[in-house]
C-alpha positions in Angstrom: -6.2 -10.7 -30.9 -9.9 -10.3 -31.8 -10.8 -8.4 -34.9 -14.5 -7.9 -34.1 -15.9 -4.5 -35.1 -18.6 -3.3 -32.7 -19.5 -0.8 -30.1 -19.0 -1.8 -26.5 -20.7 -0.6 -23.3 -17.3 -0.9 -21.6 -13.7 -1.5 -22.7 -11.5 -2.6 -19.7 -7.9 -1.4 -20.0 -5.5 -3.8 -18.3 -5.8 -7.5 -17.6 -4.3 -7.8 -14.2 -6.2 -8.7 -11.0 -8.3 -5.6 -11.0 -9.0 -5.7 -14.8 -10.3 -9.3 -14.5 -12.6 -8.3 -11.7 -13.9 -5.5 -13.8 -14.6 -7.8 -16.8 -16.3 -10.3 -14.5 -18.5 -7.8 -12.8 -19.6 -6.0 -16.1 -20.2 -9.3 -17.8 -22.5 -10.4 -15.0 -24.4 -7.2 -15.3 -25.0 -8.1 -19.0 -22.9 -5.2 -20.4 -21.1 -5.8 -23.7 -17.4 -5.8 -22.7 -14.0 -5.9 -24.4 -10.6 -5.9 -22.7 -7.3 -4.5 -24.0 -3.7 -4.8 -22.7 -0.4 -3.6 -23.9 1.2 -6.9 -23.1 1.1 -9.7 -25.7 0.2 -12.3 -23.0 -1.2 -10.5 -19.9 -1.3 -12.6 -16.7 -5.0 -13.4 -16.7 -5.5 -13.8 -20.5 -6.2 -17.6 -20.4 -8.7 -17.1 -17.5 -10.7 -14.6 -19.4 -10.8 -16.7 -22.5 -12.0 -19.7 -20.6 -14.5 -18.1 -18.3 -15.8 -15.3 -20.7 -15.2 -16.5 -24.3 -17.6 -13.9 -25.6 -15.5 -11.0 -24.3 -13.3 -9.6 -27.1 -9.7 -9.3 -26.0 -7.1 -7.1 -27.7 -3.4 -7.4 -26.8 -0.1 -5.9 -27.7 -1.0 -2.2 -27.7 -3.7 0.2 -26.6 -5.5 0.3 -29.9 -7.1 3.8 -30.2 -9.8 2.4 -32.6 -10.9 -0.1 -29.9 -11.0 2.6 -27.2 -13.1 4.9 -29.3 -15.7 2.1 -29.8 -16.4 2.2 -26.0 -19.2 4.0 -24.3 -17.1 3.9 -21.2 -13.5 3.0 -20.5 -12.7 1.3 -17.2 -9.0 1.7 -16.6 -6.8 -0.5 -14.3 -4.6 1.2 -11.6 -1.5 0.1 -13.4 -2.3 2.1 -16.5 -1.7 5.8 -16.5 -4.4 8.3 -17.4 -1.7 10.1 -19.3 -1.3 7.3 -21.9 -1.7 8.9 -25.3 -4.5 6.6 -26.4 -6.4 7.2 -23.1 -6.0 11.0 -23.4 -7.2 10.8 -27.0 -10.3 8.9 -26.0 -11.1 11.4 -23.3 -10.7 14.2 -25.7 -13.3 12.5 -27.9 -15.7 12.5 -25.0 -15.4 8.9 -23.8 -15.7 8.7 -20.0 -12.7 7.2 -18.4 -12.7 6.0 -14.8 -11.6 3.1 -12.6 -13.1 0.2 -10.7 -13.4 2.3 -7.5 -15.6 4.8 -9.2 -17.9 2.1 -10.5 -17.9 0.6 -7.0 -18.9 3.9 -5.4 -21.7 4.3 -7.9 -23.1 0.8 -7.0 -22.2 0.3 -3.3 -25.2 0.1 -0.9 -23.3 0.4 2.3 -21.1 3.2 3.8 -17.4 3.2 2.8 -14.3 3.6 5.1 -11.3 4.6 3.0 -7.6 4.4 3.8 -4.6 5.5 1.8 -1.0 6.6 2.4 2.4 5.9 1.1 3.0 3.4 3.8 0.9 1.4 6.3 -2.4 1.4 4.5 -2.6 -2.4 4.3 -1.9 -2.7 8.0 -4.5 -0.1 9.0 -7.1 -1.5 6.6 -6.6 -4.9 8.1 -6.7 -3.6 11.7 -9.9 -1.7 11.3 -11.5 -4.7 9.6 -10.5 -7.0 12.4 -11.7 -4.5 15.1 -15.1 -4.2 13.4 -15.4 -8.0 13.2 -14.3 -8.4 16.8 -17.2 -6.0 17.7 -19.6 -8.2 15.7 -20.0 -5.8 12.8 -20.3 -7.3 9.3 -17.7 -5.7 7.0 -16.2 -6.4 3.7 -12.5 -5.5 3.2 -10.7 -5.0 -0.1 -9.7 -2.6 -2.8 -6.0 -2.3 -3.3 -5.6 -5.0 -0.6 -6.8 -8.5 -1.1 -10.3 -8.7 -2.8 -10.8 -6.3 -5.7 -13.6 -3.8 -4.9 -16.1 -5.0 -7.5 -15.8 -8.6 -6.3 -17.1 -7.3 -2.9 -20.3 -6.4 -4.6 -21.0 -10.1 -5.2 -21.3 -10.7 -1.5 -24.3 -9.8 0.7 -24.4 -6.1 1.5 -22.4 -5.5 4.7 -22.7 -2.8 7.3 -19.5 -1.2 6.0 -17.1 -1.5 3.2 -13.5 -1.0 4.2 -11.3 -0.1 1.3 -7.5 0.4 0.9 -7.0 2.8 -2.0 -3.9 3.7 -4.0 -3.2 7.1 -5.5 -3.8 5.5 -8.9 -7.2 4.3 -7.9 -8.1 7.7 -6.5 -7.0 9.5 -9.7 -9.7 7.6 -11.6 -12.4 8.2 -9.0 -14.7 11.2 -8.5 -17.8 9.9 -6.6 -16.1 8.6 -3.4 -17.8 10.0 -0.3 -16.4 7.9 2.5 -18.0 8.2 6.0 -14.5 8.2 7.3 -11.2 8.5 5.5 -7.5 8.9 6.3 -4.3 9.7 4.5 -1.7 8.0 6.8 1.4 9.7 5.4 3.0 11.0 2.2 6.5 10.2 1.1 8.1 10.2 -2.4 6.7 7.3 -4.4 5.6 6.6 -7.9 7.7 9.5 -9.3 7.6 7.7 -12.6 3.9 8.5 -12.7 3.8 11.9 -11.1 5.7 15.0 -11.9 6.2 16.0 -8.3 5.6 14.9 -4.7 2.9 17.7 -4.6 0.9 16.1 -7.5 1.2 12.7 -5.8 0.0 14.2 -2.5 -2.9 15.9 -4.4 -4.0 12.4 -5.6 -3.9 11.1 -2.1 -5.9 14.1 -0.9 -8.9 13.1 -3.1 -9.8 10.5 -0.5 -11.1 13.4 1.7 -13.7 14.5 -0.8 -17.3 14.4 0.4 -18.8 15.2 3.8 -17.5 12.3 6.0 -15.0 12.5 8.9 -11.4 13.3 7.9 -8.7 11.7 10.1 -5.5 13.7 10.1 -1.9 12.6 11.0 -0.5 15.9 12.4 3.0 14.4 12.5 3.1 14.4 8.7 3.4 18.0 7.4 1.9 17.2 4.0 -1.1 15.5 5.5 -1.5 18.2 8.2 -1.8 20.7 5.4 -4.8 18.8 4.0 -6.8 19.8 7.1 -10.1 21.5 6.1 -11.6 23.5 9.0 -15.1 23.1 7.4 -15.0 19.3 7.8 -15.4 17.0 10.8 -11.9 16.0 11.8 -10.1 13.7 14.2 -6.4 14.1 14.7 -3.6 11.8 15.9 0.1 12.0 16.7 2.8 9.8 18.2 4.4 12.7 20.0 4.1 12.5 23.8 1.2 14.7 25.1 0.4 16.3 21.7 -2.9 18.2 21.6 -4.8 15.7 19.5 -7.8 13.4 19.7 -5.7 10.2 19.7 -2.2 10.3 21.0 0.4 9.0 23.4 0.7 9.9 27.0 3.3 9.1 29.7 1.7 7.6 32.8 4.0 6.6 35.6 6.9 6.2 33.2 5.0 4.1 30.7 3.6 5.2 27.3 -0.1 4.7 26.7 -2.2 5.2 23.6 -5.0 7.5 24.6 -8.1 9.3 23.5 -8.0 12.9 24.8 -5.6 11.8 27.5 -7.7 8.8 28.6 -5.6 5.7 28.5 -6.6 2.8 26.2 -3.7 0.4 25.8 0.0 0.5 26.8 2.4 0.8 23.9 4.4 -2.2 25.1 1.2 -4.3 24.9 0.7 -3.6 21.1 1.3 -6.7 18.9 2.8 -4.3 16.3 6.3 -2.9 17.1 8.0 0.3 15.9 7.1 4.0 15.8 5.5 3.7 12.4 3.2 1.0 13.7 2.4 3.1 16.8 1.1 5.7 14.3 -0.9 3.0 12.4 -2.5 1.8 15.7 -3.6 5.4 16.5 -5.1 5.7 13.0 -7.0 2.5 13.5 -8.3 3.8 16.9 -9.5 7.0 15.2 -11.3 5.0 12.5 -12.9 2.8 15.2 -14.2 5.9 16.9 -15.8 7.0 13.7 -17.7 3.6 13.6 -18.6 3.8 17.3 -16.8 0.5 17.9 -16.2 -0.5 21.5 -12.8 0.2 23.0 -12.6 -3.4 24.2 -12.7 -4.7 20.6 -9.9 -2.4 19.6 -7.7 -3.4 22.6 -8.3 -7.1 21.8 -7.2 -6.7 18.2 -4.3 -4.3 18.9 -2.8 -6.6 21.5 -2.8 -9.7 19.3 -2.2 -8.4 15.8 1.5 -8.8 14.9 1.5 -7.6 11.3 1.0 -8.8 7.8 3.5 -11.0 5.8 6.4 -9.1 4.2 5.9 -6.1 6.6 8.6 -6.2 9.3 8.1 -9.9 9.6 10.6 -11.8 11.7 11.8 -14.7 9.7 14.3 -16.4 12.0 16.9 -15.9 14.7 20.2 -17.6 13.7 23.3 -17.6 15.9 22.0 -14.5 17.7 21.1 -12.6 14.4 17.5 -11.6 13.7 16.4 -11.8 10.1 13.5 -9.4 9.2 11.5 -9.4 6.0 10.0 -6.0 5.1 9.8 -6.5 1.4 6.8 -4.3 1.3 9.1 -1.3 2.1 8.9 -0.3 -1.6 9.8 3.4 -1.2 12.2 5.6 0.8 9.7 6.6 3.5 8.8 3.0 4.3 12.5 1.9 4.3 13.3 4.7 6.8 10.3 3.8 9.0 11.4 0.2 8.9 15.0 1.0 9.9 13.9 3.4 12.7 11.5 0.8 14.0 14.2 -1.6 14.7 15.4 -1.8 18.3 19.1 -1.9 17.8 20.5 1.2 16.0 24.0 0.6 14.7 23.5 -3.1 14.5 21.4 -3.2 11.4 22.6 -4.8 8.1 20.3 -3.5 5.4 19.5 -5.4 2.1 18.1 -2.8 -0.3 17.6 -2.0 -4.0 15.4 -2.6 -6.9 13.5 -0.1 -9.1 13.4 3.3 -7.4 10.7 4.6 -9.8 12.7 7.8 -10.2 12.3 8.7 -6.6 14.8 10.9 -4.7 16.7 8.5 -2.4 18.8 11.2 -0.6 16.7 10.9 2.6 18.3 7.6 3.3 21.6 9.3 4.0 20.9 10.5 7.6 19.2 7.3 8.7 21.9 5.2 7.2 24.6 7.0 9.0 22.8 6.8 12.3 21.4 3.3 12.2 23.2 1.0 9.7 26.3 -1.2 10.3 26.5 -2.4 6.7 24.4 -2.6 3.5 24.0 -5.1 0.7 22.6 -3.6 -2.5 20.7 -5.3 -5.3 18.7 -4.4 -8.4 18.8 -1.9 -11.2 19.1 1.1 -8.9 21.7 -0.3 -6.5 24.2 2.3 -7.6 21.7 5.1 -6.7 21.6 3.9 -3.2 25.3 3.4 -3.1 25.8 7.1 -4.1 23.6 8.2 -1.2 25.3 6.1 1.5 28.8 6.2 0.2 31.3 7.1 2.9 28.6 6.8 5.5 28.2 3.0 5.6 30.2 0.2 4.2 28.3 -1.6 1.5 28.6 -4.4 -1.0 26.8 -5.3 -4.3 25.0 -8.6 -4.8 23.8 -10.1 -8.1 20.7 -11.5 -6.6 18.8 -12.0 -3.3 20.4 -15.3 -2.3 23.9 -13.8 -2.7 22.7 -10.8 -0.8 21.6 -13.0 2.1 25.0 -14.8 2.1 26.9 -11.6 2.1 24.8 -10.2 4.9 25.3 -13.4 6.9 29.1 -13.0 6.6 28.9 -9.5 8.0 26.5 -10.2 10.8 27.5 -10.8 14.5 25.4 -11.9 17.4 23.0 -9.1 18.4 22.7 -7.8 14.8 19.6 -7.5 12.7 19.5 -8.3 8.9 16.7 -6.2 7.5 15.3 -6.6 4.0 13.7 -3.1 3.4 14.4 -2.4 -0.3 13.3 1.3 -0.6 12.4 0.3 -4.1 9.8 -1.6 -6.2 10.5 -5.2 -7.1 9.6 -5.5 -10.7 13.1 -5.2 -12.1 13.9 -8.6 -10.6 10.7 -10.2 -9.3 7.0 -10.5 -10.2 6.0 -8.5 -7.1 7.2 -7.7 -3.6 5.6 -10.9 -2.2 7.9 -13.0 -4.4 10.8 -10.9 -3.3 9.9 -11.5 0.3 9.4 -15.3 -0.3 12.8 -15.6 -1.9 14.4 -13.8 1.1 12.6 -16.2 3.5 13.8 -19.2 1.4 17.4 -17.9 1.4 17.4 -17.4 5.1 15.9 -20.9 5.7 18.7 -22.3 3.5 21.2 -20.7 6.0 19.5 -22.6 8.8 20.3 -25.9 7.0 24.0 -25.2 6.5 
């Protein structure tokens, strides 16, 4: 821990991936920078010490004295604005904001912004790929992939395409995206928000400004965000809904359409499941905002099969399909994943982890209708068990390899084993990617036996 006593232009709070990008950007702009983290050994501590030895680093707590020596505090998404030390600094007049706010102040190209409880990485990737297919120079990042401030180190593109979390939006006030969408809202991060309404209000901040708002009319919470004074595009997966982008039945086949004009057959989409149909429509609406040719959208939508750890088919063993949807970190995404499978009643679900104090009761109906069996892991396994008790037979597993073994023992030809945890991963894993990788490894071990 440094003991240097000085005033800083910026103190960066949190030394994760975003925090490091903030330190790097600010240092390159010749600001005096310090970094602070509650962890004794944050994940990127050695990197900062090696690449920026002149940056003072304070670890182990959020030292209020250090924060009060900042002209500005740049807070990482993983740190709550409600931390006592952060609140005290704000009360003393120190401006507190996040990397997206700084990005918005510096960006020299229009921003496309995507958020939602589920699907935002898929839609962000889709619209980025459609733009590139059309020959448009874009930079894609934010909550997905490259941190936003790192994008500023590249040549200025025609558009920035940003995935944004509610935490990032909470610490942003200058966002004025030329097009923005809230894909959906379901209970998530209830350990950071006092209600679903306050969580939704954070998501709604993406619609600030004067750009085009894209509205998913199938989600009541999102539909209620509609502002009649703004330019709006709407979409829905319901057949023949009165929307800008929707689904129409033509000679017994479902087509994705714009105002009833067919674009691509649903069966030709690379992405499968009702939730991904909604994602595809959102991408089409965003493509319309950018005036991208329909041909580019069709090309991408027909070949894009999804991102890793998102309804990813791992293997088919003895007639059983194994699906990795480790990114299903909340109830809404778990339900969408289950409902997106093609064989109701033949699904063995592996679920559990840290529910982040979310209400899991919505799992009951879908479990009773779709699940054959469940295997539960993690700190909140019992919470899920209480919801599905008497609806679905279930077992507990001590870890993911055992869960895979138990699921294999229950599976018959024609079944699907689905990892869709409905919970965050940090009680057992570094992140959802590691959880998914362990699932894949355990399934691959079955292949060898």
